[in-house]
N, C-alpha and C positions, 0 to 999 in steps of 0.2 A: 142546296141553294147558295147563291153567291153571298146573300146577306150574312149567312153564318160563317162562311170562309173568310170574308173580308171585313167582318164587323169591326175589328180593331187590329191595327198593324203598327209596327215600329216605323217602317218606311213604306209608303205606298205610292208608286208612280203609275199613273194611268197612261197606257199606251193607246192613244186615240187612233181609231181605224174606222173606215166606212165600207171596206170590202176585205178580201182575203189578205192576211198578213203571214209572213214566213219566219219571222224572228221575234222572240220575246226575251230580252235581256233579263238578268237577275233583278229582282224587286219590282218588275213591271207587271201590270195587270191589263190585258186588252179590254178596252171599253169601246163599244160601238157608238159613234156620234149619230144623232138623228134616227135612233132605233124606232121611234114611233112613226116614222115616215117611210122606212125602207125594210126590205127583207132582212131577217136576222143574219148576222155574220157568225159563222161557226167558230166556237172557241172564245168568243167575246161576250162580256156581260153588257146588257143594254144600258144606255144613259137614262134609265127610267127608275125612279125610286119612290117609295111610299112617302118619304118626307119632302118630296118636291122635285120637279125637273122642268127643264125648258127644251126638251127634246124636239118639239115641233118647230122651234126657232132655228134649227140647225142650218137652214139655207142662208141666214144672215149672221148667226153667231158662230158658225163653224165649230172648231174644237172647244169653244167656250161652253157648249152644252155639256160636254164631258166634265169640264171644270166645275160647272154648277152642280152637276150630279154628285161629284165627289164632296163638294162643300156641304151639301144638304144631307147626304146619306152615308158617308164613310168616315171613319175615325182613325187617325194616325198621329204619330209624333212628328212625322215629316210627310208632306204631300208633294207630289211632282206630276208634271205633265210632259209627255214626249209624243212622238208620232210613229206610225208603223214603218216609216222609212227614214226617220230622223231620231237620233239617239244621243245621249250624253256619253262623252268619253271620260272614263275615270283614270286614265293613264296621265299622270302629272307631267311626264316627260314629253308629251306631244305639244309642240310649240305652235303648230298651225291653228288658225281659227276654225277651219272646216276641213274635213276629209271627205272627198267625193269618191265613193266606191261603187262598184257594181254589186259585189258580194264580199263577205269576209271569210277567210280561211280559219280553221280551228285555232291556230296560234294567234291570229289577230283578234278573234273573239275573246280569248283569255287575256290578251294584252290590253285591249281597249276597255272591256267591261269589267275585268277583274272578277274575283269571286264575290259572292253575295256579302260576306263579312267585310272584305276589303272595301267594297263600295259603301257599305253602311258606315264604316270607320271614317271614310272621307267626308261623307255627308254630315256626320256628327261633329266634325271639326269646324262647321260653319253654320250660319243661320239661313243663308240663301246660297244656292249653287245655280249658276246660270251660264248658258253658252256665251262665249265672247262676242262682243258687238263687232259690227263691221263698219269701217269708215267708208261712206258712200260718196265722198267727194262733194257733198252738198249737205245742207242742214236736213234734219229729220222732217221739218215742215216742207222744205222744197222737194224732198224725195217723195213724200206722201202726195203732194200736189201733182207731181209728174207721173206717178205710177199708174198703170192701166187699171181701170175699175175703181180708182180712188178719187174722191172729190174733196178739195180743200175746204169747201163750205161745211162738209160734215165734220171735219176735224176742228174747225173753228167753233161750231156749235157745241161739240163735245167738250172742248176746253172751257167754254162759257158755262156749261152745265157743271163741270168738275169744280170750277172756281166758286160757283154759287152754292153747291152742296158741301164741298170740302175745301174751304179756302186755304187750309194748311198745305194743300198741294199746288197752289197757284204758282209759287216761285219755282218749284221743281218742274212743273209743266213748261214754264217759260225757258228754263235752263236746258232741259232735254231737247225741246223742239228747235232750239236755236243753235245746237251744235251738230257735228257731223256723224257721230257714231250711233248706229241703230241696232237695237235688239230685235231679233226676228223670231217668228214661229210660235210665240206664246209658250216657250219652253222654260221651265224652272223647276227647282226643288226648294221648298221652304219649310222651316219649322212651323208648327201648328199655329202659334200666336200670330206670326206674320202672314201666314196663309189666310187665316180667318179675317184679319184686317184687310188684306188685299182683295179678297172676294167681296167683302162688304162694300168697300169703296168702288170697286169695278162695277158690280152688278147694279148698285143703286144709281150710278152715273149713267150706265147704258139704258136702264129702265126709263130714266127721265129724258135721255136723248131720244129714245123711241117715242115717248109720249109727245114731246115737242114736235117731232117730225109729223106725227099723225095729226096733231092739232093744227098744223100748218097745211094739212091736206097733201103732204108729200109722202111718197112711198120710200121704203128703205131698200137700196140696191143690194143685190146678192153679196154676201160676205162682208158687208160694211161694218157690222158690230164686231166681227172677228178682226178686221183690219184695225179698228179703233182700239180693240183690246191689246193688240201688239204694241201700239204706241203707249197705251196706259202702263204696260209692264215696264217700259223704259222710264216713264215718269215716276213710277213707284220705286224703282231701283234708285233713281236719282234722289228721291225723297229719303230712302233708307240710308244712303251714304252720309247723310247729315246726322244720323242717329248712331247709337252704339250697336251697330249691326255688322256681323261678320259676313262679308260677301266674297264668294270665290267664283271666278270665271274659269270655264273649262272649254275644251274643244267640242265641236259638234260633228257627228258622223252622219253623212247622208248616204243612204244605200239605194240600190236599184237605179243608179245614175246612168244616163245614156253615155255612149262613147263621146259624143259631142261635149257634154257637160264635163266629163273627166278631162278631156283635152283642154277645154277652156280654163279649168281650174289649174291645170299644169302650166299653161302659157300665161295666164293672168291670175296669179294667186291672190286671195283676199289680202288687203292692206298693201299690195304692191303698187308702185307709182303708176305703172301702165294700166292696171285695173282701175285705179282711181280716175285716171284721165278718161278711159273709155266710158266708165259709169257717168262721169260728169257730162261728157259730150252727149251721150245717149239721153241722159236726164234732161238736159237743156233742149234737145230736139223734141222729146216727148212733151215737154212743157209748152213749146211753141205750137205743136200740133194740137194739143189739148185746148190752148187758147184760141187757135184758129177755128176749131170745131165749135167752141162755145159762141164765138162771134157769128159763125154761120147760122147757128141755131136761133140767134136773136134777130136775124134779118127777116 
């Protein structure tokens, strides 16, 4: 049984998946998100636990159902979350923010993931390890408001809830949302103390956000809680920077990338001026379209 195998670990990184996965890096444990709603994924443990789970909320919480499952049911000195196609790069010599690849050759696997002990040593040298943020050419708030499937009213309500429940995070929320660098994918590795605090703050805030939406008679759009969780991670990292917390940023590896995506990453590398210009232009266009759609709906 998985309960016995993963009852207590030094480092435990949940590799979130919802269907077949082809790669499991060192220290990673495949966990199926939304296991109560979907057929079992071979080789993955379900996000269902005797001490609690929110597996049925996967359509709005996304990978956060895996995070909640870890929080309630697994014990480790360091907890992490990655995805079946997105991974941490443990090679400190990689200067890029992201590596877009179709697959990895054996020598690349060794270089980027290192051995299990090498990865553990790097993790132990910090309190939090997180993929590098990306400058989107607009503030986090502007980017959220312009992105497809995102509603700025939801983010506004979430920040109101966050400030009411956890006022110590108010300043960090304002700072993070008003600057241009965004942390994506809900990916991180944290020491246990920070992980426990992070989950307590995050899930209490999302629960109250859900309650207020329901009380107002409003439904929650697909993936909304997951999207808000992404922004909360950036808020929490901003909060931790003011404390005695050792934060290390690393590259992220994206696998199974299409040829189109790999070419775009080559032509418009993250953080490059031309990529920033394109993102800003597209973001402004989407914001205008979003506004036009909202006005049309009010007619």
